PAKOLZA-343890 format. One record per residue (C-alpha): residue number from 1; residue in one letter; x, y, z. Coordinates in nm, 2 decimals. Each point is the difference from the previous one (the first is absolute). Layout:
% PAKOLZA-343890
<NUM A <X Y Z>>
...
//
This chain:
% PAKOLZA-343890
<1 X <0.87 -2.33 -0.78>>
<2 X <-0.28 0.11 0.27>>
<3 X <-0.32 -0.16 0.03>>
<4 X <-0.31 -0.03 0.30>>
<5 X <-0.08 -0.31 0.05>>
<6 X <-0.36 -0.03 0.04>>
<7 X <-0.09 -0.33 0.20>>
<8 X <-0.37 0.04 0.02>>
<9 X <-0.01 0.00 -0.39>>
<10 X <0.27 -0.19 -0.09>>
<11 X <0.13 0.27 -0.19>>
<12 X <0.40 0.24 -0.05>>
<13 X <-0.06 0.32 -0.07>>
<14 X <0.34 0.10 -0.22>>
<15 X <0.08 0.33 0.12>>
<16 X <0.10 0.26 -0.27>>
<17 X <0.07 0.32 0.12>>
<18 X <-0.20 0.34 -0.16>>
<19 X <-0.26 -0.24 -0.12>>
<20 X <-0.28 0.06 0.27>>
<21 X <0.18 -0.24 0.21>>
<22 X <-0.06 0.23 0.32>>
<23 X <-0.40 0.06 -0.09>>
<24 X <-0.03 -0.41 -0.09>>
<25 X <0.15 -0.09 0.37>>
<26 X <-0.19 0.27 0.16>>
<27 X <-0.35 -0.13 -0.14>>
<28 X <0.13 -0.37 0.09>>
<29 X <0.10 0.09 0.32>>
<30 X <-0.27 0.20 0.12>>
<31 X <-0.29 -0.23 -0.21>>
<32 X <-0.09 -0.34 0.03>>
<33 X <0.38 -0.18 0.08>>
<34 X <0.12 0.07 0.33>>
<35 X <0.36 0.14 0.06>>
<36 X <0.09 -0.36 0.19>>
<37 X <-0.02 -0.13 -0.33>>
<38 X <0.29 0.12 -0.16>>
<39 X <0.34 -0.11 -0.06>>
<40 X <0.29 0.16 -0.23>>
<41 X <0.15 -0.23 -0.17>>
<42 X <0.31 0.04 -0.28>>
<43 X <-0.02 -0.33 -0.19>>
<44 X <-0.32 0.00 -0.20>>
<45 X <0.08 -0.28 -0.24>>
<46 X <-0.28 -0.27 -0.08>>
<47 X <0.17 -0.32 0.16>>
<48 X <0.01 0.20 0.28>>
<49 X <-0.37 0.13 0.07>>
<50 X <-0.20 -0.29 -0.21>>
<51 X <-0.36 0.04 -0.04>>
<52 X <0.08 0.39 0.08>>
<53 X <-0.12 0.29 -0.20>>
<54 X <0.25 0.25 -0.05>>
<55 X <-0.10 0.41 -0.15>>
<56 X <0.18 0.30 -0.06>>
<57 X <-0.08 0.32 -0.16>>
<58 X <0.21 0.18 -0.21>>
<59 X <0.02 0.37 -0.14>>
<60 X <0.09 0.20 -0.35>>
<61 X <0.42 -0.03 0.09>>
<62 X <-0.03 0.42 -0.12>>
<63 X <-0.23 0.07 0.25>>
<64 X <0.09 -0.18 0.32>>
<65 X <0.35 0.14 -0.05>>
<66 X <-0.19 0.37 0.00>>
<67 X <-0.21 -0.09 0.30>>
<68 X <0.32 -0.16 0.19>>
<69 X <0.20 0.28 -0.04>>
<70 X <-0.29 0.25 0.10>>
<71 X <-0.06 -0.21 0.32>>
<72 X <0.35 -0.12 0.11>>
<73 X <0.20 0.34 -0.11>>
<74 X <-0.17 0.30 -0.16>>
<75 X <-0.27 0.02 0.30>>
<76 X <0.21 -0.08 0.28>>
<77 X <0.24 0.23 0.22>>
<78 X <0.30 -0.25 -0.02>>
<79 X <0.05 -0.30 -0.25>>
<80 X <-0.20 -0.32 0.09>>
<81 X <0.18 -0.24 0.24>>
<82 X <0.02 -0.26 -0.26>>
<83 X <0.20 0.21 -0.25>>
<84 X <0.26 0.14 0.25>>
<85 X <0.21 -0.34 -0.07>>
<86 X <0.05 0.17 -0.35>>
<87 X <0.14 0.34 0.12>>
<88 X <-0.25 0.19 -0.20>>
<89 X <-0.08 0.34 0.09>>
<90 X <-0.29 0.12 0.20>>
<91 X <-0.26 0.20 -0.26>>
<92 X <0.21 -0.18 -0.36>>
<93 X <-0.21 0.10 -0.27>>
<94 X <-0.20 -0.29 -0.20>>
<95 X <0.28 0.01 -0.32>>
<96 X <0.25 -0.07 0.28>>
<97 X <-0.17 -0.29 0.14>>
<98 X <-0.09 -0.15 -0.31>>
<99 X <0.39 0.01 -0.12>>
<100 X <0.04 -0.07 0.38>>
<101 X <-0.17 -0.38 -0.02>>
<102 X <0.11 -0.03 -0.36>>
<103 X <0.41 0.02 0.15>>
<104 X <-0.08 -0.21 0.25>>
<105 X <0.04 -0.43 -0.04>>
<106 X <-0.35 -0.15 -0.02>>
<107 X <0.08 -0.24 0.29>>
<108 X <0.05 0.31 0.21>>
<109 X <-0.36 0.15 -0.10>>
<110 X <-0.19 0.12 0.32>>
<111 X <-0.32 -0.21 -0.04>>
<112 X <-0.20 0.37 -0.07>>
<113 X <0.11 0.00 -0.29>>
<114 X <0.12 -0.31 -0.12>>
<115 X <-0.07 -0.18 -0.33>>
<116 X <-0.40 -0.12 0.14>>
<117 X <0.11 -0.33 -0.25>>
<118 X <0.31 -0.07 0.27>>
<119 X <-0.26 0.07 0.29>>
<120 X <-0.26 -0.26 -0.12>>
<121 X <0.25 -0.28 -0.14>>
<122 X <0.30 -0.22 0.20>>
<123 X <0.19 -0.10 -0.27>>
<124 X <-0.12 -0.11 -0.31>>
<125 X <-0.34 -0.06 0.21>>
<126 X <-0.33 0.22 -0.02>>
<127 X <-0.09 0.00 0.33>>
<128 X <-0.39 0.09 0.01>>
<129 X <-0.30 -0.14 -0.18>>
<130 X <-0.16 0.36 -0.04>>
<131 X <0.13 0.34 -0.13>>
<132 X <-0.26 0.29 0.10>>
<133 X <0.11 0.33 -0.13>>
<134 X <0.02 0.34 0.18>>
<135 X <-0.17 0.15 -0.29>>
<136 X <-0.29 -0.19 0.06>>
<137 X <0.02 -0.08 0.41>>
<138 X <-0.33 0.01 0.11>>
<139 X <-0.12 -0.26 -0.23>>
<140 X <0.25 -0.23 0.01>>
<141 X <0.01 0.00 0.39>>
<142 X <-0.37 -0.05 -0.05>>
<143 X <0.03 -0.31 -0.19>>
<144 X <0.28 -0.14 0.25>>
<145 X <-0.23 0.10 0.29>>
<146 X <-0.37 0.06 -0.08>>
<147 X <-0.15 0.06 0.37>>
<148 X <0.29 0.23 0.06>>
<149 X <-0.16 0.29 -0.16>>
<150 X <0.15 0.33 -0.16>>
<151 X <0.33 -0.03 0.04>>
<152 X <0.10 0.41 -0.08>>
<153 X <0.38 0.16 0.02>>
<154 X <0.15 0.06 0.37>>
<155 X <0.26 0.17 -0.17>>
<156 X <-0.08 0.29 -0.22>>
<157 X <0.17 0.24 -0.18>>
<158 X <-0.11 0.30 -0.26>>
<159 X <0.35 0.02 -0.15>>
<160 X <-0.13 -0.03 -0.38>>
<161 X <0.03 -0.22 -0.28>>
<162 X <0.34 -0.22 0.01>>
<163 X <0.09 0.12 -0.36>>
<164 X <0.06 0.38 0.11>>
<165 X <0.31 -0.10 0.21>>
<166 X <0.17 -0.17 -0.30>>
<167 X <0.29 0.11 -0.27>>
<168 X <0.05 -0.19 -0.28>>
<169 X <0.36 -0.11 0.20>>
<170 X <-0.22 -0.12 0.30>>
<171 X <-0.22 -0.18 -0.26>>
<172 X <0.34 -0.20 -0.11>>
<173 X <0.14 -0.03 0.38>>
<174 X <-0.31 -0.16 0.10>>
<175 X <-0.10 -0.18 -0.33>>
<176 X <0.36 -0.21 0.05>>
<177 X <-0.01 -0.02 0.37>>
<178 X <-0.37 -0.15 0.06>>
<179 X <-0.04 -0.15 -0.36>>
<180 X <-0.12 -0.32 0.17>>
<181 X <-0.33 0.15 0.14>>
<182 X <-0.06 0.21 -0.29>>
<183 X <0.05 -0.31 -0.22>>
<184 X <-0.14 -0.31 0.17>>
<185 X <-0.31 0.21 0.17>>
<186 X <-0.05 0.23 -0.31>>
<187 X <-0.03 0.33 0.09>>
<188 X <0.15 0.28 -0.24>>
<189 X <0.34 0.08 -0.08>>
<190 X <-0.09 0.35 0.07>>
<191 X <-0.19 0.17 0.28>>
//
């Protein structure tokens, strides 16, 4: 788990990659909060941060996986450095990516494709007070930081709908591998 400690606001932003976290960090840094107020922390349990507000953003796991593959594999000349540890080839196909994730022990999942549930919990403890959704990123961000204005997306894509990337067998793999995200956050069982 990685969180940004925002001392001035007594807030922890629990970072879940591919959920608008780059846009949020950019806005908080460029906005009214000063970068000197930031510190990265790895323990977000309540007893460690009494009285602090903790939040995270999540995303439809079907869409998050497509976004991850597009940004970290398909749209690069070589695979993202964080994925090199797995020995995956450059420019691997989306089906190969999904199958490779499913073949890994979840404890080895790199944070860009790890279960979002695993990124916002420590042990059995949910480590956030508020869970925003990528699907309503601007609205939820403005609820948290009313003075920051419209957030927008820092990294954008014109890749088309997530459903176009999935076959029935890939759907079964994702539903099995990311059941926590689908069930606990109420996302659909199919893209």
